[in-house]
C-alpha positions in Angstrom: 7.9 0.0 14.8 5.6 2.9 14.0 8.2 5.4 15.3 10.3 4.7 12.3 7.8 6.0 9.6 5.9 9.2 9.3 2.1 8.1 9.3 0.7 11.5 8.5 2.9 11.6 5.5 2.2 7.9 4.3 -1.7 9.3 4.9 -1.2 12.0 2.8 0.3 10.0 0.3 -2.6 7.5 -0.2 -5.1 9.9 -0.2 -3.1 11.7 -2.9 -2.9 8.6 -4.4 -6.0 7.1 -4.5 -7.4 9.9 -6.3 -4.7 9.5 -9.0 -6.4 8.7 -12.3 -4.4 5.8 -14.8 -5.0 8.1 -17.9 -2.5 10.6 -16.0 0.6 8.4 -14.9 3.1 7.2 -17.0 5.4 3.8 -16.8 7.7 6.3 -15.3 5.7 7.6 -12.5 5.1 4.3 -10.9 7.3 1.1 -9.4 7.5 -2.5 -11.1 6.0 -4.0 -8.3 8.8 -7.2 -8.5 11.5 -4.4 -7.9 10.2 -3.7 -4.1 12.4 -5.6 -1.7 10.3 -6.1 1.3 11.6 -8.0 4.4 9.9 -11.2 5.0 10.8 -12.1 9.0 8.6 -8.1 9.8 5.2 -8.2 10.5 2.4 -8.0 8.2 1.9 -4.3 9.6 6.0 -3.6 9.1 5.9 -4.9 5.7 2.9 -2.7 4.9 4.4 0.0 6.0 7.6 -0.7 4.7 6.1 -1.2 1.0 4.1 2.2 1.5 6.8 4.0 2.1 8.9 2.2 -0.9 6.3 2.8 -3.6 5.4 5.7 -5.3 1.7 4.9 -5.8 0.7 1.9 -4.0 -2.3 1.6 -6.1 -0.8 1.8 -9.1 2.0 -0.1 -10.4 3.3 -2.1 -13.1 3.9 -5.9 -13.4 5.9 -7.1 -16.3 6.0 -3.5 -17.6 1.8 -3.0 -17.5 0.3 -0.8 -15.4 -1.9 -2.2 -13.0 -4.5 -0.6 -10.8 -5.5 -1.9 -7.3 -9.1 -0.8 -5.9 -11.2 -1.6 -2.9 -14.9 -2.1 -2.8 -16.5 -0.6 0.1 -18.2 -4.0 1.3 -15.0 -6.0 0.6 -11.9 -6.9 2.3 -10.3 -3.7 4.3 -7.3 -2.0 2.5 -5.2 -3.3 5.3 -6.6 -6.9 4.5 -6.2 -6.8 0.7 -2.5 -5.5 1.2 -1.4 -7.9 3.7 -2.7 -10.8 1.1 -0.9 -9.5 -1.5 2.5 -8.9 0.3 2.2 -12.4 2.0 1.7 -13.8 -1.6 4.2 -12.0 -3.3 7.2 -12.1 -0.9 6.7 -16.1 0.3 
């Protein structure tokens, strides 16, 4: 599974996107969340990797044309848990 994903590239993308300010992002810079298609038959880890590969910015995206920023607290659920939960709810 991981062989088809460039994990180093994904890690660099996450780091770059995590530090972006919402003020520096335009609607054209991000994806409409409903337009991202993820195969529900894949494992949760593979769905997360697919999502991270397909989106321009996994932390900032559009929902119904509005910018949404996703943040994670240091003491809360992990990024993995949050993304898994979001994808499971979105792609049921």
